[in-house]
LOBAVO-907789 format. One record per residue: residue in one letter; residue number from 1; x, y negated, z negated of N, C-alpha, C in turn. Coordinates in steps of 0.2 Angstrom, whole numbers. Example, Ala and Ser with C-alpha at 12.3 -4.5 7.8 and 13.67 -1.06 7.14 Angstrom:
BEGIN
PT   residuo   num     nxx     nyy     nzz    caxx    cayy    cazz     cxx     cyy     czz
PT         A     1      66      28     -39      62      22     -39      66      16     -39
PT         S     2      64      11     -35      68       5     -36      64       0     -39
END
This chain:
BEGIN
PT   residuo   num     nxx     nyy     nzz    caxx    cayy    cazz     cxx     cyy     czz
PT         M     1       4       7       0       0       0      -1       4      -6       0
PT         S     2       3     -11       5       7     -17       5       3     -23       2
PT         H     3       7     -26      -2       4     -33      -4       8     -39      -2
PT         F     4       8     -40       4      11     -45       7       7     -50       9
PT         T     5       6     -56       7       1     -60       8       3     -67      11
PT         E     6      -1     -70      14       0     -77      17      -4     -82      12
PT         L     7      -4     -89      14      -8     -93      11     -17     -91      12
PT         L     8     -20     -93       8     -27     -92       9     -30     -99       6
PT         R     9     -33    -102      12     -35    -109      10     -43    -110      11
PT         F    10     -45    -114       7     -52    -116       8     -53    -124       8
PT         I    11     -57    -125      14     -57    -133      16     -64    -134      14
PT         L    12     -66    -139       9     -73    -140       7     -73    -147      10
PT         V    13     -79    -148      15     -80    -154      18     -87    -158      14
PT         M    14     -84    -164      12     -89    -167       7     -89    -174      10
PT         P    15     -95    -177      15     -94    -181      17     -98    -188      14
PT         E    16    -102    -186       9    -105    -190       4    -101    -192      -3
PT         T    17     -96    -189      -4     -93    -189     -10     -89    -196     -11
PT         P    18     -90    -200     -15     -86    -207     -15     -78    -206     -17
PT         I    19     -75    -209     -13     -67    -209     -16     -65    -213     -20
PT         S    20     -69    -218     -23     -67    -223     -28     -65    -220     -35
PT         G    21     -68    -214     -36     -67    -211     -43     -71    -214     -48
PT         D    22     -77    -218     -47     -80    -220     -51     -87    -217     -52
PT         F    23     -86    -210     -54     -92    -207     -56     -92    -205     -64
PT         I    24     -97    -204     -66     -98    -202     -74     -96    -194     -76
PT         L    25     -92    -193     -80     -91    -186     -80     -97    -183     -84
PT         K    26    -101    -185     -87    -106    -182     -90    -113    -182     -85
PT         D    27    -111    -184     -79    -117    -185     -73    -114    -183     -67
PT         L    28    -111    -177     -66    -106    -176     -60    -110    -175     -53
PT         P    29    -117    -172     -54    -120    -171     -48    -123    -177     -45
PT         S    30    -126    -182     -49    -128    -188     -46    -123    -194     -46
PT         S    31    -120    -195     -51    -116    -201     -50    -110    -199     -45
PT         G    32    -107    -193     -46    -102    -189     -41    -104    -188     -34
PT         K    33    -111    -188     -33    -113    -186     -27    -111    -179     -24
PT         R    34    -112    -174     -31    -111    -167     -30    -103    -166     -29
PT         I    35     -99    -169     -34     -92    -167     -36     -91    -162     -39
PT         D    36     -98    -160     -42     -98    -153     -46     -96    -148     -42
PT         I    37     -99    -148     -36     -98    -142     -31     -90    -141     -31
PT         L    38     -86    -147     -28     -79    -145     -29     -77    -143     -36
PT         C    39     -79    -144     -42     -76    -142     -47     -78    -135     -48
PT         R    40     -83    -133     -46     -85    -125     -46     -81    -121     -42
PT         T    41     -80    -125     -36     -75    -121     -32     -68    -121     -33
PT         L    42     -66    -125     -37     -59    -125     -39     -59    -119     -46
PT         A    43     -65    -120     -50     -65    -114     -55     -64    -107     -51
PT         A    44     -68    -106     -45     -70     -99     -42     -62     -98     -39
PT         C    45     -58    -102     -35     -52    -101     -32     -47     -98     -37
PT         F    46     -46    -103     -43     -41    -102     -46     -41     -99     -53
PT         D    47     -47     -98     -55     -49     -96     -61     -51     -88     -60
PT         W    48     -59     -88     -61     -63     -82     -61     -63     -77     -55
PT         A    49     -61     -78     -48     -63     -74     -43     -57     -71     -41
PT         P    50     -50     -72     -41     -46     -69     -38     -43     -62     -45
PT         E    51     -42     -56     -41     -41     -50     -46     -34     -49     -43
PT         I    52     -31     -48     -38     -24     -46     -36     -22     -51     -31
PT         W    53     -26     -56     -28     -22     -61     -24     -18     -65     -28
PT         P    54     -11     -66     -26      -7     -71     -30     -11     -78     -30
PT         K    55     -11     -82     -35     -14     -88     -36     -10     -93     -34
PT         E    56      -3     -92     -33       1     -97     -30       0     -97     -23
PT         K    57      -2     -92     -20      -5     -93     -13     -11     -93     -12
PT         L    58     -15     -97     -15     -23    -100     -15     -21    -108     -14
PT         E    59     -26    -111     -10     -26    -118     -10     -33    -120      -8
PT         V    60     -35    -127     -12     -41    -130     -10     -40    -136      -6
PT         M    61     -43    -138      -1     -43    -144       2     -50    -147       1
PT         A    62     -50    -154      -1     -57    -156      -2     -56    -163       3
PT         V    63     -61    -163       9     -60    -170      14     -67    -174      11
PT         L    64     -65    -180       8     -70    -184       5     -72    -189       9
PT         M    65     -78    -191      11     -80    -197      15     -76    -197      21
PT         N    66     -72    -191      24     -69    -191      30     -64    -194      32
PT         S    67     -60    -198      24     -55    -203      24     -50    -201      18
PT         I    68     -52    -197      14     -46    -194       9     -47    -187       9
PT         T    69     -40    -184      10     -40    -177       7     -35    -176       1
PT         L    70     -38    -171      -3     -36    -170      -9     -34    -162      -7
PT         K    71     -28    -161     -11     -25    -155     -10     -23    -151     -15
PT         F    72     -26    -146     -19     -26    -142     -24     -22    -136     -24
PT         R    73     -16    -135     -29     -13    -129     -29     -16    -126     -35
PT         M    74     -11    -119     -38     -14    -118     -44     -11    -122     -50
PT         P    75     -14    -124     -54     -12    -129     -60      -8    -125     -65
PT         P    76      -4    -129     -68       1    -126     -73      -3    -123     -79
PT         R    77     -10    -127     -80     -14    -125     -87     -21    -125     -83
PT         L    78     -25    -121     -82     -32    -121     -80     -36    -126     -85
PT         P    79     -41    -130     -81     -45    -134     -83     -51    -130     -87
PT         L    80     -54    -131     -94     -58    -127     -96     -65    -127     -92
PT         N    81     -67    -132     -90     -73    -132     -88     -74    -137     -83
PT         E    82     -80    -139     -79     -80    -143     -73     -79    -151     -76
PT         V    83     -80    -153     -81     -77    -159     -84     -71    -160     -84
PT         E    84     -67    -155     -85     -59    -156     -85     -56    -156     -78
PT         W    85     -60    -152     -74     -57    -152     -67     -60    -159     -64
PT         A    86     -65    -162     -64     -68    -168     -63     -64    -173     -65
PT         S    87     -61    -173     -70     -57    -178     -75     -50    -179     -71
PT         D    88     -47    -173     -69     -42    -174     -65     -43    -176     -58
PT         I    89     -49    -174     -54     -50    -177     -48     -50    -184     -49
PT         Q    90     -54    -187     -54     -55    -194     -56     -48    -197     -56
PT         R    91     -45    -194     -60     -38    -198     -60     -33    -198     -54
PT         S    92     -34    -193     -49     -31    -194     -44     -34    -198     -38
PT         L    93     -40    -199     -38     -43    -203     -34     -42    -211     -37
PT         R    94     -40    -211     -43     -37    -217     -46     -31    -220     -46
PT         G    95     -27    -215     -42     -20    -216     -41     -16    -212     -45
PT         S    96     -17    -209     -51     -12    -204     -54     -14    -196     -55
PT         P    97     -14    -194     -49     -14    -187     -48     -10    -183     -53
PT         P    98     -12    -177     -57      -9    -172     -59      -4    -169     -54
PT         E    99       1    -165     -56       6    -161     -51       3    -157     -47
PT         Y   100      -2    -154     -49      -5    -148     -44     -10    -152     -38
PT         I   101     -10    -158     -39     -14    -161     -35     -11    -166     -30
PT         T   102     -12    -166     -23      -9    -170     -19     -14    -174     -15
PT         I   103     -14    -181     -14     -20    -185     -11     -16    -189      -4
PT         S   104     -19    -188       1     -17    -190       7     -23    -196      11
PT         H   105     -22    -199      16     -28    -203      19     -27    -199      26
PT         E   106     -30    -194      24     -31    -189      31     -39    -187      31
PT         D   107     -41    -188      37     -48    -186      40     -48    -179      40
PT         L   108     -55    -177      42     -55    -170      45     -51    -167      51
PT         N   109     -51    -172      56     -49    -170      62     -40    -169      61
PT         E   110     -39    -174      56     -31    -174      55     -29    -166      52
PT         A   111     -34    -167      47     -32    -160      43     -33    -153      47
PT         I   112     -36    -154      52     -39    -148      55     -32    -147      61
PT         S   113     -31    -152      63     -24    -153      68     -19    -150      65
PT         H   114     -17    -152      58     -11    -151      55     -11    -144      54
PT         I   115     -17    -141      51     -17    -134      50     -15    -130      56
PT         K   116     -18    -132      61     -18    -128      68     -10    -129      71
PT         T   117      -7    -133      69       0    -134      71       5    -129      66
PT         E   118       2    -128      60       7    -123      56       6    -116      57
PT         G   119       1    -114      61       0    -107      63      -6    -105      58
PT         G   120      -8     -98      60     -14     -96      56     -20     -97      60
PT         Q   121     -25     -95      56     -32     -96      59     -37    -100      55
PT         I   122     -41    -104      58     -46    -107      54     -54    -104      55
PT         W   123     -57    -103      50     -64     -99      50     -69    -104      47
PT         V   124     -75    -105      50     -79    -108      48     -85    -104      45
PT         L   125     -86    -105      38     -92    -102      36     -97    -104      37
PT         E   126    -102     -99      41    -109    -101      44    -113     -94      43
PT         E   127    -119     -96      41    -124     -90      41    -124     -86      48
PT         N   128    -125     -90      53    -126     -86      60    -118     -85      63
PT         G   129    -113     -84      59    -107     -83      62    -106     -76      63
PT         K   130    -101     -72      65     -99     -66      65     -98     -64      59
PT         P   131    -101     -57      57    -101     -55      51     -94     -54      48
PT         M   132     -91     -56      43     -84     -56      41     -81     -49      42
PT         H   133     -87     -43      39     -83     -37      39     -81     -33      44
PT         I   134     -83     -36      51     -81     -33      57     -75     -38      61
PT         V   135     -73     -43      58     -68     -47      60     -61     -43      60
PT         R   136     -59     -41      66     -53     -36      65     -47     -42      64
PT         S   137     -47     -48      66     -40     -52      67     -39     -56      59
PT         L   138     -44     -53      54     -43     -58      49     -38     -52      45
PT         K   139     -33     -54      43     -28     -51      40     -24     -55      34
PT         P   140     -22     -51      29     -20     -54      23     -13     -58      24
PT         A   141      -9     -56      28      -3     -57      31      -2     -63      36
PT         V   142      -8     -65      37      -8     -72      41     -12     -77      37
PT         K   143      -9     -83      38     -13     -89      35     -20     -90      37
PT         N   144     -24     -90      33     -31     -90      34     -35     -97      30
PT         S   145     -38    -100      34     -41    -106      31     -49    -105      33
PT         F   146     -53    -106      27     -60    -105      27     -64    -112      26
PT         M   147     -66    -115      31     -70    -122      30     -77    -120      28
PT         L   148     -79    -123      22     -87    -124      21     -89    -130      19
PT         G   149     -96    -131      21     -98    -139      20    -101    -140      12
PT         D   150    -104    -145      10    -106    -146       4    -113    -142       4
PT         H   151    -118    -145      -2    -124    -142      -2    -129    -143       3
PT         K   152    -128    -148       8    -131    -149      14    -128    -145      20
PT         G   153    -123    -142      18    -120    -139      25    -115    -145      29
PT         F   154    -114    -145      35    -109    -148      39    -113    -155      42
PT         D   155    -111    -160      42    -115    -166      44    -112    -166      51
PT         E   156    -116    -170      55    -115    -171      63    -108    -172      65
PT         Y   157    -104    -176      61     -98    -177      64     -94    -170      63
PT         S   158     -94    -168      57     -90    -161      56     -91    -155      61
PT         A   159     -99    -154      62    -102    -150      68     -98    -151      75
PT         G   160     -97    -158      75     -95    -160      82     -87    -158      82
PT         L   161     -83    -160      76     -77    -157      77     -75    -150      78
PT         I   162     -79    -145      74     -79    -138      75     -79    -136      80
PT         K   163     -84    -138      85     -85    -137      92     -79    -140      95
PT         E   164     -76    -147      95     -70    -149      98     -64    -144      98
PT         H   165     -64    -143      93     -57    -139      90     -58    -130      91
PT         N   166     -65    -129      94     -66    -122      96     -64    -117      90
PT         L   167     -67    -119      84     -67    -115      78     -71    -110      78
PT         K   168     -69    -103      76     -72     -98      76     -77     -97      69
PT         T   169     -82     -96      69     -87     -95      64     -88     -87      61
PT         I   170     -89     -88      55     -89     -81      51     -94     -81      47
PT         S   171     -97     -76      45    -103     -76      41    -102     -71      35
PT         L   172    -105     -73      29    -105     -68      24    -111     -65      23
PT         G   173    -116     -67      28    -122     -63      28    -128     -68      29
PT         K   174    -134     -67      28    -140     -72      31    -142     -75      25
PT         T   175    -139     -73      18    -142     -76      12    -136     -83      12
PT         S   176    -140     -89      10    -137     -95       9    -133     -94       1
PT         Y   177    -127     -95       0    -125     -95      -6    -121    -102      -7
PT         L   178    -121    -103     -15    -117    -108     -18    -109    -109     -16
PT         G   179    -106    -114     -15     -99    -114     -11     -94    -110     -16
PT         S   180     -95    -110     -22     -91    -106     -27     -92     -99     -26
PT         H   181     -96     -97     -25     -99     -89     -23     -96     -87     -16
PT         C   182     -96     -92     -11     -92     -91      -5     -86     -90      -6
PT         V   183     -82     -94     -10     -76     -94     -11     -74     -87     -14
PT         A   184     -78     -85     -19     -76     -78     -23     -79     -72     -18
PT         A   185     -82     -73     -13     -84     -68      -8     -78     -66      -2
PT         V   186     -76     -73      -2     -70     -73       3     -64     -68       0
PT         I   187     -62     -71      -5     -57     -69      -9     -57     -61     -10
PT         A   188     -64     -60     -12     -66     -53     -14     -63     -49      -7
PT         R   189     -66     -50      -2     -65     -47       5     -57     -46       7
PT         M   190     -53     -52       6     -46     -53       7     -43     -48       3
PT         E   191     -45     -47      -4     -42     -43      -8     -45     -35      -6
PT         R   192     -49     -33      -3     -51     -27      -1     -46     -26       5
PT         L   193     -46     -31       9     -41     -29      15     -34     -28      13
PT         L   194     -33     -30       8     -25     -31       6     -24     -23       3
PT         T   195     -28     -21      -1     -28     -14      -4     -29      -9       1
PT         D   196     -32     -10       8     -33      -5      13     -28      -5      17
PT         E   197     -22      -9      18     -16      -9      21     -12      -1      20
END
């Protein structure tokens, strides 16, 4: 059994989430325009979902308002709850990111282009995509990036970029899942592929 893995990345597209950091930590869904979705995605990716996938080979990118990209790697200390994750996001948007978060003025088009130049594959999570379990080109030893929308799905601009870049769609099934559960399902599938090698 081989345990060679490449980077596994999740790209969360959040076109309505403000980039000012002026949200209330006790009211993340409303004041943060669903920043709680990002917090739960981070918790799934770096905390409760991985079992054998190396956490240092996981990454989350969040593109906010198509103007700011936050990139998250494994934190040295895991935040304990959504408020702690949100506090670190808030610090980042206000110019003082912790060491595990980098921030850039990269829009979604630039983020996609950058990922494509470094190699690997970008998959778009869509209910009507090709079922994930039959995609033979999905391999743990290749850089795989999975793009997902917020609670409303992809906006018109993002959908246009997906088509323009000819990105492949992939499906976890006909049921609509929370973003955090999509991340967990993808990690579980990639871990099964890893143990099958």
